[in-house]
Steps between C-alpha positions, in 0.01 A plus 500: 500500500768590745847368417728351765746788472235747573398323815856504619531867430179562683630311796827687509321827474277412785802392719681810408197716603472311824865562577443871431204510731723325763762771453752260362644675193776247452260213476266679279783584259604125501138390432446761222821389327348169426226662280525441131286579202223763482526586873870575498471878471236512767734299729781748424266788594401337828864435598599866411213649688565281807857622501394858464249476775772373737717786401752321277450721184835401352406134509153575369646691207737219429218252453360690203810661366512287190132502424428726195129410488229760544422330843868522592519875410182552708651324794832696492289810504303381806826421668640848433183640654569282803845659520344843470618576153185623343688667209691175421174307522348712232772432257 
C-alpha cells in the first residue's frame, strides 16, 4: 500500500525532474526541497547534479556538504569529477 506521504514525494520528484528538463534549476530545487522521507537523499542528488550540469559547482557541493551517508560521499566524488578533480574524487 502506498502512503500519502510517498505520493506527495513522488509528485515533488516528478515536478522537479520536469523543471530540470525545462532547464529551470531554481524551480527544480524548490520542488525537490519539498521531498521528505525515503526519497530525500535522491532529491538532494537531483538538485546537486542539476546545479553541476548548469556549471554552478559551488552550489552543488553546498547541497550535499552535510550528508555523511554513503550516497552523499558518492555524490561528492561525482561532483569533484565534474570539476575535473579526479584525484579528489578518488579520496
